[in-house]
C-alpha angles and dihedrals in degrees: 000000000000111000094015128223087239099058092107095056110126089214120017108261096011132091093219143001113291114259119248112285095024117105135188112250107174142357129192144152138198121273116242091237092055093047091051094046103040104026106032097023093219095165093050092048092047089054091045093050091045093052092043094052092043093050094049091047092053091046092053093048091050088053089058098250113160119263091239092057092046091050092051090052092045092053096054092042093051090045092053092048091048091051092053092047092049091050091051091047089053090049091050091053094044093050093044089053095045097047119086126169116204124188117192130177090269110030150003117247119198115196116190145141135099103204095014113034117209140173130204123199116202118180114226090238088063094059114085103175144001131209119198120202116193116199131208092258090061096251121115147196128222117207114202125204111209125199115281097253096049108112113219125162120226095207095050093046096045125153088023095068137083113283094245124058113249141156122279096030110244118216114222125205099211135208100353115184091213107026094165090061090051092048092050090051092052092049091050094050093044091052089060092054104040125057120233112216129189108297094351129085116197098179122114107285117224113208118197125214128179132205130040102291118124119271117257112257100196 
């Protein structure tokens, strides 16, 4: 990104210096591989393009089209597919570099955006639950459930939102290299904001899921 849009940040990932008494607890960002696989679906598209081109090539040969003509078509089709995949790979890298999640003792700050930088501040008291999904590659996502009257905008938060639109909009910390560390940080901060009474814990629960299935959104 060259001279980044965020070069004037007083603290990386934050719009201003933290007020007295507030401390930074954790910072993280998505991995490029996770962004490419689970946001831009580069592997799926590469397979789709490959099958489409192969099928069309076989069909043309069965029709009796000359090998030279088939090769000419194959070249421009493969070139177009490669261009799309390279563009998506660049976007995955650009977004992974621009996104930064910052958890402080009082709030979660999500910094994102390539062309239009944005930041979202979510006080810890406005987060009611968290679901962590750990994938086979070791990376993980953490889906946050805000209070019902917290207004968040899906378009502005993308790609840091659940894949399916829902109300309230649920922020998603994507492709974390060490999701367990992030979950522990959330649990630690939440325990300072929610009282634990006899037999009842009211802090933010962090549920853990493994495998590659979608995160629950309810």
